[in-house]
N, CA, C and O atoms as a Tinker XYZ file with bonds, in Angstrom:
   404  protein
     1  N      6.431000  -13.865000   19.944000    73     2
     2  CA     7.059000  -14.307000   18.429000    64     1     3
     3  C      5.925000  -14.819000   17.563000    63     2     4     5
     4  O      5.184000  -15.750000   17.881000    81     3
     5  N      5.865000  -14.158000   16.495000    73     3     6
     6  CA     4.735000  -14.642000   15.335000    64     5     7
     7  C      5.451000  -15.826000   14.950000    63     6     8     9
     8  O      6.660000  -16.040000   15.034000    81     7
     9  N      4.283000  -16.766000   14.398000    73     7    10
    10  CA     4.705000  -17.782000   13.552000    64     9    11
    11  C      4.297000  -17.536000   12.391000    63    10    12    13
    12  O      3.585000  -16.544000   12.240000    81    11
    13  N      4.696000  -18.520000   11.042000    73    11    14
    14  CA     4.911000  -18.193000    9.548000    64    13    15
    15  C      3.700000  -17.575000    9.044000    63    14    16    17
    16  O      3.593000  -16.624000    8.270000    81    15
    17  N      2.571000  -18.453000    9.760000    73    15    18
    18  CA     1.172000  -17.979000    9.247000    64    17    19
    19  C      0.749000  -16.793000    9.747000    63    18    20    21
    20  O      0.317000  -16.019000    8.893000    81    19
    21  N      0.741000  -16.424000   10.831000    73    19    22
    22  CA     0.710000  -14.814000   11.254000    64    21    23
    23  C      1.456000  -13.773000   10.071000    63    22    24    25
    24  O      0.940000  -12.799000    9.524000    81    23
    25  N      2.544000  -14.206000    9.920000    73    23    26
    26  CA     3.562000  -13.438000    8.915000    64    25    27
    27  C      2.761000  -13.449000    7.655000    63    26    28    29
    28  O      2.349000  -12.372000    7.224000    81    27
    29  N      2.467000  -14.697000    6.944000    73    27    30
    30  CA     2.037000  -14.537000    5.757000    64    29    31
    31  C      0.443000  -13.691000    5.800000    63    30    32    33
    32  O     -0.005000  -12.905000    4.966000    81    31
    33  N     -0.007000  -14.040000    6.717000    73    31    34
    34  CA    -1.661000  -13.163000    6.700000    64    33    35
    35  C     -1.464000  -11.358000    6.490000    63    34    36    37
    36  O     -2.105000  -10.521000    5.855000    81    35
    37  N     -0.155000  -11.287000    7.434000    73    35    38
    38  CA     0.004000   -9.846000    7.555000    64    37    39
    39  C      0.362000   -9.507000    5.862000    63    38    40    41
    40  O     -0.318000   -8.624000    5.338000    81    39
    41  N      1.230000  -10.081000    5.171000    73    39    42
    42  CA     1.597000   -9.866000    4.119000    64    41    43
    43  C      0.235000   -9.730000    2.933000    63    42    44    45
    44  O      0.209000   -8.814000    2.110000    81    43
    45  N     -0.669000  -10.621000    3.005000    73    43    46
    46  CA    -2.004000  -10.709000    2.404000    64    45    47
    47  C     -2.777000   -9.714000    2.516000    63    46    48    49
    48  O     -3.442000   -9.347000    1.546000    81    47
    49  N     -2.856000   -8.966000    3.935000    73    47    50
    50  CA    -3.431000   -7.995000    3.815000    64    49    51
    51  C     -2.740000   -6.520000    3.143000    63    50    52    53
    52  O     -3.498000   -5.613000    2.798000    81    51
    53  N     -1.324000   -6.394000    3.007000    73    51    54
    54  CA    -0.882000   -5.883000    2.332000    64    53    55
    55  C     -0.935000   -5.491000    0.941000    63    54    56    57
    56  O     -0.733000   -4.367000    0.481000    81    55
    57  N     -1.279000   -6.721000    0.232000    73    55    58
    58  CA    -1.314000   -6.860000   -1.241000    64    57    59
    59  C     -2.834000   -7.262000   -1.568000    63    58    60    61
    60  O     -3.642000   -7.944000   -0.939000    81    59
    61  N     -2.927000   -6.487000   -2.958000    73    59    62
    62  CA    -4.058000   -7.157000   -3.943000    64    61    63
    63  C     -3.700000   -8.648000   -4.036000    63    62    64    65
    64  O     -2.642000   -9.270000   -4.130000    81    63
    65  N     -5.148000   -9.013000   -3.965000    73    63    66
    66  CA    -5.160000  -10.326000   -4.347000    64    65    67
    67  C     -4.992000  -10.546000   -5.974000    63    66    68    69
    68  O     -4.961000   -9.496000   -6.617000    81    67
    69  N     -4.904000  -11.511000   -6.563000    73    67    70
    70  CA    -4.604000  -11.625000   -8.062000    64    69    71
    71  C     -5.752000  -11.438000   -8.653000    63    70    72    73
    72  O     -6.618000  -12.313000   -8.637000    81    71
    73  N     -5.976000   -9.853000   -9.471000    73    71    74
    74  CA    -6.766000   -9.187000   -9.756000    64    73    75
    75  C     -6.355000   -8.739000  -11.514000    63    74    76    77
    76  O     -5.204000   -8.519000  -11.892000    81    75
    77  N     -7.278000   -8.694000  -12.181000    73    75    78
    78  CA    -6.780000   -8.585000  -13.577000    64    77    79
    79  C     -6.747000   -6.531000  -13.485000    63    78    80    81
    80  O     -7.331000   -5.609000  -12.914000    81    79
    81  N     -5.644000   -6.772000  -14.473000    73    79    82
    82  CA    -5.105000   -5.073000  -14.778000    64    81    83
    83  C     -4.812000   -4.382000  -13.473000    63    82    84    85
    84  O     -5.081000   -3.190000  -13.322000    81    83
    85  N     -4.312000   -5.053000  -12.610000    73    83    86
    86  CA    -3.364000   -4.894000  -11.509000    64    85    87
    87  C     -1.939000   -5.489000  -11.313000    63    86    88    89
    88  O     -1.773000   -6.704000  -11.204000    81    87
    89  N     -1.092000   -4.744000  -11.280000    73    87    90
    90  CA     0.584000   -4.717000  -11.292000    64    89    91
    91  C      0.989000   -4.322000   -9.878000    63    90    92    93
    92  O      0.695000   -3.172000   -9.550000    81    91
    93  N      1.656000   -5.139000   -8.927000    73    91    94
    94  CA     1.976000   -4.747000   -7.874000    64    93    95
    95  C      3.294000   -5.419000   -7.919000    63    94    96    97
    96  O      3.467000   -6.479000   -8.520000    81    95
    97  N      4.314000   -4.726000   -7.212000    73    95    98
    98  CA     5.415000   -5.080000   -6.896000    64    97    99
    99  C      6.259000   -4.793000   -5.685000    63    98   100   101
   100  O      6.138000   -3.572000   -5.589000    81    99
   101  N      7.025000   -5.175000   -4.723000    73    99   102
   102  CA     7.815000   -4.922000   -3.586000    64   101   103
   103  C      9.327000   -4.658000   -3.980000    63   102   104   105
   104  O     10.088000   -5.549000   -4.358000    81   103
   105  N      9.720000   -3.113000   -3.822000    73   103   106
   106  CA    10.756000   -2.679000   -4.052000    64   105   107
   107  C     11.704000   -2.507000   -2.675000    63   106   108   109
   108  O     11.351000   -1.719000   -1.798000    81   107
   109  N     12.977000   -3.329000   -2.543000    73   107   110
   110  CA    13.960000   -3.221000   -1.519000    64   109   111
   111  C     14.015000   -1.661000   -1.427000    63   110   112   113
   112  O     13.990000   -0.929000   -2.416000    81   111
   113  N     14.088000   -1.270000   -0.247000    73   111   114
   114  CA    14.856000    0.290000    0.466000    64   113   115
   115  C     15.719000    0.288000    1.462000    63   114   116   117
   116  O     15.439000   -0.526000    2.342000    81   115
   117  N     16.892000    1.058000    1.670000    73   115   118
   118  CA    17.577000    0.870000    2.807000    64   117   119
   119  C     17.036000    0.238000    3.950000    63   118   120   121
   120  O     17.422000   -0.778000    4.527000    81   119
   121  N     15.810000    1.205000    4.262000    73   119   122
   122  CA    15.115000    1.164000    5.880000    64   121   123
   123  C     14.180000    0.368000    5.672000    63   122   124   125
   124  O     13.557000    0.301000    6.732000    81   123
   125  N     13.620000   -0.414000    4.763000    73   123   126
   126  CA    12.544000   -1.063000    4.476000    64   125   127
   127  C     12.590000   -1.600000    2.967000    63   126   128   129
   128  O     13.556000   -1.952000    2.289000    81   127
   129  N     11.114000   -1.541000    2.644000    73   127   130
   130  CA    10.577000   -1.725000    1.360000    64   129   131
   131  C      9.616000   -1.098000    0.629000    63   130   132   133
   132  O      8.604000   -1.173000    1.326000    81   131
   133  N      9.356000   -0.527000   -0.370000    73   131   134
   134  CA     8.018000    0.108000   -0.709000    64   133   135
   135  C      7.129000   -0.901000   -1.575000    63   134   136   137
   136  O      7.767000   -1.548000   -2.406000    81   135
   137  N      6.109000   -1.074000   -1.525000    73   135   138
   138  CA     5.018000   -1.816000   -2.334000    64   137   139
   139  C      4.445000   -0.632000   -3.229000    63   138   140   141
   140  O      3.943000    0.401000   -2.784000    81   139
   141  N      4.608000   -0.961000   -4.559000    73   139   142
   142  CA     4.282000   -0.640000   -5.739000    64   141   143
   143  C      2.924000   -0.911000   -6.494000    63   142   144   145
   144  O      2.940000   -1.975000   -7.112000    81   143
   145  N      2.067000   -0.383000   -6.562000    73   143   146
   146  CA     0.543000   -1.013000   -7.437000    64   145   147
   147  C      0.737000    0.004000   -8.238000    63   146   148   149
   148  O      1.405000    1.031000   -8.115000    81   147
   149  N     -0.104000   -0.512000   -9.291000    73   147   150
   150  CA    -0.708000    0.257000  -10.542000    64   149   151
   151  C     -2.323000   -0.195000  -10.803000    63   150   152   153
   152  O     -2.360000   -1.412000  -10.985000    81   151
   153  N     -3.030000    0.132000  -10.842000    73   151   154
   154  CA    -4.815000   -0.420000  -11.000000    64   153   155
   155  C     -5.117000   -0.009000  -12.294000    63   154   156   157
   156  O     -4.372000    0.877000  -12.714000    81   155
   157  N     -6.083000   -0.430000  -13.130000    73   155   158
   158  CA    -6.796000   -0.140000  -14.007000    64   157   159
   159  C     -6.542000   -0.073000  -15.066000    63   158   160   161
   160  O     -5.339000   -0.201000  -15.294000    81   159
   161  N     -7.594000    0.186000  -16.467000    73   159   162
   162  CA    -7.177000    0.398000  -17.624000    64   161   163
   163  C     -7.094000    1.908000  -18.314000    63   162   164   165
   164  O     -6.134000    2.644000  -18.545000    81   163
   165  N     -8.341000    2.028000  -18.513000    73   163   166
   166  CA    -8.007000    3.578000  -19.173000    64   165   167
   167  C     -7.838000    4.738000  -17.794000    63   166   168   169
   168  O     -7.056000    5.663000  -17.578000    81   167
   169  N     -8.667000    4.317000  -17.250000    73   167   170
   170  CA    -8.353000    5.071000  -15.774000    64   169   171
   171  C     -7.670000    4.739000  -14.888000    63   170   172   173
   172  O     -8.275000    3.988000  -14.123000    81   171
   173  N     -6.295000    5.014000  -14.501000    73   171   174
   174  CA    -5.502000    4.365000  -13.805000    64   173   175
   175  C     -4.829000    5.271000  -12.380000    63   174   176   177
   176  O     -4.601000    6.468000  -12.204000    81   175
   177  N     -4.665000    4.102000  -11.556000    73   175   178
   178  CA    -4.587000    4.529000   -9.990000    64   177   179
   179  C     -3.112000    3.979000   -9.551000    63   178   180   181
   180  O     -2.847000    2.781000   -9.659000    81   179
   181  N     -2.261000    4.836000   -9.098000    73   179   182
   182  CA    -0.995000    4.702000   -8.705000    64   181   183
   183  C     -0.605000    4.633000   -6.969000    63   182   184   185
   184  O     -0.731000    5.643000   -6.278000    81   183
   185  N     -0.214000    3.559000   -6.495000    73   183   186
   186  CA     0.138000    3.816000   -5.285000    64   185   187
   187  C      1.653000    3.158000   -4.754000    63   186   188   189
   188  O      2.151000    2.052000   -4.961000    81   187
   189  N      2.098000    4.232000   -4.053000    73   187   190
   190  CA     3.395000    3.330000   -3.356000    64   189   191
   191  C      2.870000    3.504000   -1.686000    63   190   192   193
   192  O      2.338000    4.431000   -1.075000    81   191
   193  N      3.222000    2.400000   -1.380000    73   191   194
   194  CA     3.255000    2.143000    0.204000    64   193   195
   195  C      4.645000    2.000000    0.841000    63   194   196   197
   196  O      5.287000    0.954000    0.734000    81   195
   197  N      5.091000    3.066000    1.500000    73   195   198
   198  CA     6.476000    3.086000    1.800000    64   197   199
   199  C      6.457000    2.641000    3.532000    63   198   200   201
   200  O      5.864000    3.315000    4.374000    81   199
   201  N      7.274000    1.308000    3.859000    73   199   202
   202  CA     7.064000    0.521000    4.881000    64   201   203
   203  C      8.882000    0.352000    5.290000    63   202   204   205
   204  O      9.813000    0.046000    4.546000    81   203
   205  N      8.875000    0.691000    6.759000    73   203   206
   206  CA    10.217000    0.661000    7.281000    64   205   207
   207  C     10.384000   -0.027000    8.449000    63   206   208   209
   208  O      9.394000   -0.111000    9.177000    81   207
   209  N     11.676000   -0.677000    8.894000    73   207   210
   210  CA    11.826000   -1.271000    9.949000    64   209   211
   211  C     12.161000   -0.526000   11.091000    63   210   212   213
   212  O     13.053000    0.301000   10.902000    81   211
   213  N     11.691000   -0.590000   12.231000    73   211   214
   214  CA    11.540000    0.418000   13.511000    64   213   215
   215  C     11.512000   -1.132000   14.811000    63   214   216   217
   216  O     10.556000   -1.781000   15.236000    81   215
   217  N     12.798000   -1.227000   15.054000    73   215   218
   218  CA    12.529000   -1.869000   16.574000    64   217   219
   219  C     12.088000   -2.843000   16.110000    63   218   220   221
   220  O     10.937000   -3.114000   16.452000    81   219
   221  N     12.739000   -3.716000   15.215000    73   219   222
   222  CA    12.557000   -5.164000   14.714000    64   221   223
   223  C     11.132000   -5.047000   14.276000    63   222   224   225
   224  O     10.744000   -6.205000   14.121000    81   223
   225  N     10.234000   -4.276000   14.023000    73   223   226
   226  CA     8.853000   -4.030000   13.710000    64   225   227
   227  C      8.559000   -3.484000   12.234000    63   226   228   229
   228  O      9.195000   -2.504000   11.846000    81   227
   229  N      7.771000   -3.991000   11.539000    73   227   230
   230  CA     7.652000   -3.374000   10.398000    64   229   231
   231  C      6.302000   -1.936000   10.388000    63   230   232   233
   232  O      5.152000   -2.281000   10.662000    81   231
   233  N      6.532000   -0.654000   10.114000    73   231   234
   234  CA     5.855000    0.370000   10.011000    64   233   235
   235  C      5.441000    0.924000    8.911000    63   234   236   237
   236  O      6.192000    0.934000    7.935000    81   235
   237  N      4.523000    1.335000    8.867000    73   235   238
   238  CA     3.863000    2.138000    7.584000    64   237   239
   239  C      4.612000    3.465000    7.896000    63   238   240   241
   240  O      4.793000    3.655000    9.099000    81   239
   241  N      5.063000    4.378000    7.087000    73   239   242
   242  CA     5.657000    5.230000    6.647000    64   241   243
   243  C      4.576000    6.422000    6.110000    63   242   244   245
   244  O      4.137000    7.340000    6.802000    81   243
   245  N      4.306000    6.188000    4.860000    73   243   246
   246  CA     3.315000    6.757000    4.036000    64   245   247
   247  C      2.741000    6.102000    3.215000    63   246   248   249
   248  O      3.045000    4.912000    3.124000    81   247
   249  N      1.783000    6.627000    2.399000    73   247   250
   250  CA     0.790000    5.954000    1.411000    64   249   251
   251  C      1.046000    7.010000    0.294000    63   250   252   253
   252  O      0.465000    8.025000    0.678000    81   251
   253  N      1.454000    7.174000   -0.528000    73   251   254
   254  CA     1.175000    7.957000   -1.783000    64   253   255
   255  C      0.263000    7.735000   -2.810000    63   254   256   257
   256  O      0.451000    6.638000   -3.337000    81   255
   257  N     -0.558000    8.304000   -3.238000    73   255   258
   258  CA    -1.817000    8.002000   -4.479000    64   257   259
   259  C     -1.665000    9.099000   -5.366000    63   258   260   261
   260  O     -1.480000   10.292000   -5.124000    81   259
   261  N     -1.789000    8.407000   -6.567000    73   259   262
   262  CA    -1.928000    9.374000   -7.859000    64   261   263
   263  C     -2.883000    8.983000   -8.777000    63   262   264   265
   264  O     -2.575000    7.934000   -9.342000    81   263
   265  N     -3.873000    9.434000   -9.102000    73   263   266
   266  CA    -4.994000    9.052000   -9.984000    64   265   267
   267  C     -4.885000    9.914000  -11.478000    63   266   268   269
   268  O     -4.815000   11.139000  -11.576000    81   267
   269  N     -4.890000    8.937000  -12.591000    73   267   270
   270  CA    -5.281000    9.454000  -13.962000    64   269   271
   271  C     -6.551000    9.254000  -14.500000    63   270   272   273
   272  O     -6.736000    8.764000  -15.614000    81   271
   273  N     -7.453000    9.627000  -13.726000    73   271   274
   274  CA    -8.956000    9.075000  -14.206000    64   273   275
   275  C     -9.676000   10.148000  -14.183000    63   274   276   277
   276  O     -9.291000   11.183000  -14.727000    81   275
   277  N    -10.954000   10.035000  -13.476000    73   275   278
   278  CA   -11.748000   10.933000  -14.018000    64   277   279
   279  C    -11.775000   12.158000  -13.033000    63   278   280   281
   280  O    -12.320000   13.223000  -13.326000    81   279
   281  N    -11.048000   11.880000  -11.671000    73   279   282
   282  CA   -10.456000   12.771000  -11.289000    64   281   283
   283  C     -9.049000   12.707000  -10.904000    63   282   284   285
   284  O     -8.689000   11.834000  -10.114000    81   283
   285  N     -8.249000   13.517000  -11.368000    73   283   286
   286  CA    -6.830000   13.457000  -10.921000    64   285   287
   287  C     -6.259000   14.062000  -10.212000    63   286   288   289
   288  O     -6.360000   15.235000  -10.571000    81   287
   289  N     -5.643000   13.971000   -9.311000    73   287   290
   290  CA    -4.949000   13.950000   -8.050000    64   289   291
   291  C     -3.402000   13.187000   -7.663000    63   290   292   293
   292  O     -2.865000   12.150000   -8.054000    81   291
   293  N     -3.070000   14.094000   -6.851000    73   291   294
   294  CA    -1.362000   13.361000   -6.097000    64   293   295
   295  C     -1.352000   13.616000   -4.665000    63   294   296   297
   296  O     -1.159000   14.766000   -4.269000    81   295
   297  N     -1.543000   12.651000   -3.839000    73   295   298
   298  CA    -1.951000   12.904000   -2.330000    64   297   299
   299  C     -0.599000   12.137000   -2.013000    63   298   300   301
   300  O      0.087000   11.337000   -2.649000    81   299
   301  N     -0.508000   12.708000   -0.786000    73   299   302
   302  CA     0.634000   11.684000    0.459000    64   301   303
   303  C     -0.182000   11.640000    1.879000    63   302   304   305
   304  O     -0.737000   12.522000    2.534000    81   303
   305  N     -0.027000   10.324000    2.058000    73   303   306
   306  CA    -0.397000   10.457000    3.402000    64   305   307
   307  C      0.452000   10.168000    4.327000    63   306   308   309
   308  O      1.273000    9.366000    3.881000    81   307
   309  N      0.696000   10.509000    5.675000    73   307   310
   310  CA     1.941000    9.876000    6.341000    64   309   311
   311  C      1.145000    9.399000    7.936000    63   310   312   313
   312  O      0.148000    9.717000    8.584000    81   311
   313  N      2.119000    8.602000    8.021000    73   311   314
   314  CA     1.751000    7.745000    9.467000    64   313   315
   315  C      2.597000    7.601000   10.580000    63   314   316   317
   316  O      3.684000    7.117000   10.261000    81   315
   317  N      2.457000    7.893000   11.954000    73   315   318
   318  CA     3.548000    7.855000   12.723000    64   317   319
   319  C      3.932000    6.460000   13.541000    63   318   320   321
   320  O      5.088000    6.209000   13.883000    81   319
   321  N      2.760000    5.555000   13.817000    73   319   322
   322  CA     2.835000    4.246000   14.364000    64   321   323
   323  C      1.940000    3.512000   14.087000    63   322   324   325
   324  O      1.306000    2.890000   14.940000    81   323
   325  N      1.647000    3.425000   12.404000    73   323   326
   326  CA     0.760000    2.262000   11.969000    64   325   327
   327  C      1.826000    1.211000   12.023000    63   326   328   329
   328  O      2.940000    1.611000   11.683000    81   327
   329  N      1.724000   -0.114000   12.396000    73   327   330
   330  CA     2.220000   -1.259000   12.084000    64   329   331
   331  C      1.633000   -2.167000   10.722000    63   330   332   333
   332  O      0.430000   -2.307000   10.503000    81   331
   333  N      2.471000   -2.616000   10.056000    73   331   334
   334  CA     2.424000   -3.066000    9.214000    64   333   335
   335  C      0.887000   -4.187000    9.173000    63   334   336   337
   336  O      0.001000   -4.262000    8.322000    81   335
   337  N      1.088000   -4.967000   10.524000    73   335   338
   338  CA     0.364000   -6.079000   10.777000    64   337   339
   339  C     -1.261000   -5.041000   10.823000    63   338   340   341
   340  O     -2.292000   -5.709000   10.902000    81   339
   341  N     -1.387000   -3.729000   10.780000    73   339   342
   342  CA    -2.750000   -3.023000   11.037000    64   341   343
   343  C     -3.279000   -2.651000    9.957000    63   342   344   345
   344  O     -4.465000   -2.348000    9.826000    81   343
   345  N     -2.173000   -2.645000    8.825000    73   343   346
   346  CA    -2.428000   -2.225000    7.692000    64   345   347
   347  C     -3.212000   -3.072000    6.807000    63   346   348   349
   348  O     -3.170000   -4.273000    7.074000    81   347
   349  N     -3.940000   -2.703000    5.781000    73   347   350
   350  CA    -4.791000   -3.193000    4.719000    64   349   351
   351  C     -4.663000   -2.390000    3.674000    63   350   352   353
   352  O     -4.223000   -1.256000    3.868000    81   351
   353  N     -5.044000   -2.839000    2.278000    73   351   354
   354  CA    -5.045000   -2.811000    0.908000    64   353   355
   355  C     -6.622000   -1.838000    0.953000    63   354   356   357
   356  O     -6.987000   -0.983000    0.146000    81   355
   357  N     -7.192000   -2.240000    1.948000    73   355   358
   358  CA    -8.544000   -1.649000    1.932000    64   357   359
   359  C     -8.548000    0.008000    2.016000    63   358   360   361
   360  O     -9.297000    0.745000    1.375000    81   359
   361  N     -7.514000    0.418000    2.974000    73   359   362
   362  CA    -7.004000    1.825000    3.144000    64   361   363
   363  C     -7.181000    2.326000    2.069000    63   362   364   365
   364  O     -8.023000    3.216000    1.944000    81   363
   365  N     -6.132000    1.707000    0.591000    73   363   366
   366  CA    -6.068000    2.683000   -0.507000    64   365   367
   367  C     -7.287000    2.615000   -1.240000    63   366   368   369
   368  O     -7.692000    3.520000   -1.971000    81   367
   369  N     -7.963000    1.356000   -1.005000    73   367   370
   370  CA    -9.285000    1.638000   -1.986000    64   369   371
   371  C    -10.635000    2.752000   -1.202000    63   370   372   373
   372  O    -11.545000    3.317000   -1.809000    81   371
   373  N    -10.394000    2.783000    0.054000    73   371   374
   374  CA   -11.006000    4.188000    0.819000    64   373   375
   375  C    -10.673000    5.448000    0.697000    63   374   376   377
   376  O    -11.456000    6.390000    0.824000    81   375
   377  N     -9.139000    5.546000    0.368000    73   375   378
   378  CA    -8.544000    6.686000    0.191000    64   377   379
   379  C     -9.015000    7.207000   -1.136000    63   378   380   381
   380  O     -9.369000    8.381000   -1.238000    81   379
   381  N     -9.037000    6.144000   -2.450000    73   379   382
   382  CA    -9.445000    6.641000   -3.480000    64   381   383
   383  C    -10.895000    7.086000   -3.587000    63   382   384   385
   384  O    -11.151000    8.159000   -4.133000    81   383
   385  N    -11.890000    6.287000   -3.073000    73   383   386
   386  CA   -12.997000    6.358000   -3.177000    64   385   387
   387  C    -13.419000    8.043000   -2.407000    63   386   388   389
   388  O    -14.426000    8.613000   -2.828000    81   387
   389  N    -12.773000    8.550000   -1.565000    73   387   390
   390  CA   -12.647000    9.454000   -0.613000    64   389   391
   391  C    -12.371000   10.646000   -1.902000    63   390   392   393
   392  O    -13.298000   11.367000   -2.273000    81   391
   393  N    -10.847000   10.749000   -2.572000    73   391   394
   394  CA   -10.756000   11.492000   -3.735000    64   393   395
   395  C    -11.087000   11.557000   -4.729000    63   394   396   397
   396  O    -11.080000   12.590000   -5.398000    81   395
   397  N    -11.491000   10.396000   -5.117000    73   395   398
   398  CA   -12.582000   10.647000   -6.479000    64   397   399
   399  C    -14.135000   11.119000   -6.330000    63   398   400   401
   400  O    -14.901000   10.882000   -7.264000    81   399
   401  N    -14.590000   11.767000   -5.197000    73   399   402
   402  CA   -15.527000   12.268000   -5.034000    64   401   403
   403  C    -15.272000   13.728000   -5.705000    63   402   404
   404  O    -16.164000   14.576000   -5.696000    81   403
Protein backbone atom coordinates (compact mmCIF):
# COMPACT_ATOMS: atom_id res chain seq x y z
CA UNK A 1 0.00 0.00 0.00
CA UNK A 2 1.26 3.49 -0.86
CA UNK A 3 1.16 6.32 1.62
CA UNK A 4 -0.04 9.85 0.81
CA UNK A 5 3.49 11.17 0.25
CA UNK A 6 4.24 8.48 -2.34
CA UNK A 7 0.99 9.21 -4.19
CA UNK A 8 1.70 12.95 -4.15
CA UNK A 9 5.14 12.36 -5.66
CA UNK A 10 3.56 10.34 -8.50
CA UNK A 11 1.37 13.28 -9.38
CA UNK A 12 4.24 15.77 -9.08
CA UNK A 13 6.04 13.81 -11.81
CA UNK A 14 2.89 13.87 -13.96
CA UNK A 15 2.50 17.67 -13.92
CA UNK A 16 4.75 20.56 -14.85
CA UNK A 17 5.87 22.79 -12.01
CA UNK A 18 4.29 26.23 -11.92
CA UNK A 19 5.88 27.67 -15.06
CA UNK A 20 5.04 30.87 -16.94
CA UNK A 21 3.03 30.33 -20.14
CA UNK A 22 1.99 26.81 -19.10
CA UNK A 23 -1.65 25.92 -18.53
CA UNK A 24 -2.56 22.48 -17.17
CA UNK A 25 -5.79 20.87 -16.13
CA UNK A 26 -6.99 17.44 -15.12
CA UNK A 27 -10.21 16.46 -16.87
CA UNK A 28 -12.28 13.57 -15.46
CA UNK A 29 -12.99 10.72 -17.86
CA UNK A 30 -15.30 7.71 -17.37
CA UNK A 31 -12.32 5.31 -17.18
CA UNK A 32 -9.82 7.66 -15.50
CA UNK A 33 -8.74 11.18 -16.42
CA UNK A 34 -6.85 13.29 -18.97
CA UNK A 35 -4.00 15.66 -18.15
CA UNK A 36 -4.27 18.50 -20.64
CA UNK A 37 -1.37 20.94 -21.08
CA UNK A 38 -0.72 23.96 -23.27
CA UNK A 39 2.72 25.56 -23.22
CA UNK A 40 4.33 28.50 -24.97
CA UNK A 41 3.64 31.97 -26.36
CA UNK A 42 3.85 32.38 -30.12
CA UNK A 43 5.12 28.83 -30.58
CA UNK A 44 2.71 26.54 -28.77
CA UNK A 45 2.78 22.91 -27.74
CA UNK A 46 -0.30 21.04 -26.63
CA UNK A 47 -0.46 17.61 -25.02
CA UNK A 48 -3.14 15.28 -23.73
CA UNK A 49 -2.10 12.43 -21.47
CA UNK A 50 -4.86 9.82 -21.09
CA UNK A 51 -4.72 7.91 -17.79
CA UNK A 52 -6.97 4.92 -17.01
CA UNK A 53 -7.73 2.79 -13.97
CA UNK A 54 -6.90 -0.89 -14.49
CA UNK A 55 -7.16 -3.33 -11.60
CA UNK A 56 -6.94 -0.52 -9.02
CA UNK A 57 -3.80 0.97 -10.61
CA UNK A 58 -3.36 4.02 -12.84
CA UNK A 59 -1.86 3.43 -16.30
CA UNK A 60 -1.01 5.70 -19.23
CA UNK A 61 -3.09 4.87 -22.32
CA UNK A 62 -1.51 7.39 -24.65
CA UNK A 63 0.15 10.77 -25.09
CA UNK A 64 -1.12 13.02 -27.84
CA UNK A 65 1.15 15.89 -28.92
CA UNK A 66 0.42 18.82 -31.18
CA UNK A 67 2.75 21.67 -32.07
CA UNK A 68 1.99 25.01 -33.71
CA UNK A 69 5.56 26.25 -33.72
CA UNK A 70 8.56 26.10 -35.97
CA UNK A 71 7.66 22.50 -36.71
CA UNK A 72 3.98 21.67 -36.92
CA UNK A 73 2.92 18.14 -36.13
CA UNK A 74 0.27 16.04 -34.47
CA UNK A 75 1.36 12.68 -33.05
CA UNK A 76 -0.06 10.02 -30.77
CA UNK A 77 2.01 7.58 -28.71
CA UNK A 78 0.19 4.56 -27.22
CA UNK A 79 1.32 2.53 -24.20
CA UNK A 80 0.29 -0.92 -22.98
CA UNK A 81 1.66 -1.28 -19.45
CA UNK A 82 3.12 2.07 -18.36
CA UNK A 83 2.06 2.78 -14.78
CA UNK A 84 1.44 6.43 -13.93
CA UNK A 85 4.08 6.18 -11.18
CA UNK A 86 6.70 5.48 -13.90
CA UNK A 87 5.61 8.40 -16.07
CA UNK A 88 7.13 11.88 -15.96
CA UNK A 89 6.43 15.07 -17.92
CA UNK A 90 10.05 14.75 -19.04
CA UNK A 91 8.72 12.19 -21.55
CA UNK A 92 6.67 14.96 -23.20
CA UNK A 93 9.74 17.21 -23.31
CA UNK A 94 11.80 14.40 -24.88
CA UNK A 95 9.09 13.65 -27.47
CA UNK A 96 8.88 17.36 -28.29
CA UNK A 97 12.65 17.59 -28.84
CA UNK A 98 12.60 14.53 -31.15
CA UNK A 99 9.65 15.89 -33.17
CA UNK A 100 11.07 19.42 -33.45
CA UNK A 101 14.17 18.14 -35.29
